[in-house]
C-alpha positions in Angstrom: -5.8 -78.6 30.1 -7.2 -75.5 28.7 -9.1 -75.7 25.6 -9.0 -72.6 23.1 -12.1 -71.6 21.4 -12.3 -72.3 17.5 -13.2 -69.6 15.1 -13.4 -69.9 11.3 -11.4 -66.8 10.9 -8.1 -68.4 11.7 -8.9 -70.9 8.9 -10.0 -68.1 6.7 -7.0 -66.4 7.4 -4.4 -69.5 7.2 -6.3 -70.2 3.8 -5.6 -66.4 2.5 -2.0 -66.5 3.5 -1.4 -69.8 1.7 -3.2 -68.5 -1.3 -1.0 -65.3 -1.4 2.5 -67.3 -0.9 1.3 -69.3 -3.8 0.6 -66.3 -6.1 3.7 -64.4 -4.6 5.8 -67.7 -5.7 4.1 -67.1 -9.3 4.6 -63.6 -9.4 8.5 -64.1 -8.7 8.6 -66.9 -11.3 7.0 -64.4 -14.2 9.4 -61.7 -13.0 12.5 -64.0 -13.2 11.3 -65.1 -16.7 10.9 -61.6 -17.8 14.8 -60.4 -16.4 16.0 -63.7 -18.0 14.5 -62.7 -21.6 16.2 -58.8 -21.0 19.2 -59.8 -19.7 19.7 -62.3 -22.6 19.3 -59.1 -25.0 15.7 -59.8 -25.3 12.9 -57.2 -25.2 12.8 -55.2 -21.8 9.1 -54.1 -22.6 6.3 -56.9 -23.0 3.2 -55.7 -24.3 -0.1 -57.7 -23.3 -3.5 -57.2 -24.1 -4.2 -55.3 -20.7 -1.1 -54.5 -18.9 2.9 -53.5 -19.9 5.6 -55.2 -18.1 8.8 -53.2 -18.4 12.3 -54.6 -17.0 15.2 -51.9 -16.4 18.4 -52.5 -14.8 20.0 -50.2 -11.8 22.6 -49.9 -9.0 21.4 -50.2 -5.7 23.5 -48.8 -3.1 23.4 -50.5 0.5 25.0 -49.1 3.5 26.2 -51.4 5.9 25.8 -48.8 9.1 26.2 -51.9 11.6 30.3 -52.3 10.2 30.7 -48.7 10.5 29.5 -48.1 13.7 31.8 -51.0 14.7 34.6 -49.5 12.7 34.4 -46.3 14.6 34.5 -48.2 18.2 37.7 -50.0 16.8 39.6 -47.2 15.8 38.8 -45.6 19.3 36.9 -42.6 17.8 33.9 -43.3 20.5 33.8 -46.1 23.5 31.3 -48.7 23.1 29.6 -47.7 26.3 29.4 -44.1 24.5 28.0 -45.5 21.4 25.4 -47.9 23.0 24.2 -44.8 24.7 24.0 -43.0 21.5 22.1 -45.8 20.1 19.6 -46.2 22.8 19.0 -42.4 22.7 18.1 -42.6 19.3 16.1 -45.8 18.9 12.4 -45.8 19.3 10.2 -48.4 20.6 6.8 -48.6 19.8 4.4 -50.6 22.5 1.5 -52.3 21.9 2.1 -52.9 18.3 -0.5 -55.8 16.9 1.1 -59.0 15.4 -0.9 -62.0 14.1 0.6 -65.0 13.4 -0.9 -68.2 11.7 0.3 -71.6 11.5 -1.2 -75.1 10.4 -2.7 -77.1 13.3 -0.9 -80.4 14.3 -3.3 -83.4 13.8 -4.7 -84.9 16.7 
């Protein structure tokens, strides 16, 4: 059984990530409250002592490219093999991209 060396940085990172999750949840709750007020005919601009919050409503367009590509293949405009080759040709892969994950340890 190998022993993994202990380093306080793991605990620092875990604590900061937990704090971040709490702050994000609080931010989302305040935003939802402001959106609710504006959506129900209240003010869309709220002034504080130091900050101003503004709520706006707009349109958002999302294109489902995967569905479009599947439709093109289904209509016979291109073969699946040709589509796969095109996707491979235009897909960029970055090697060696660092990722840090932090999880809670199980009690011994």
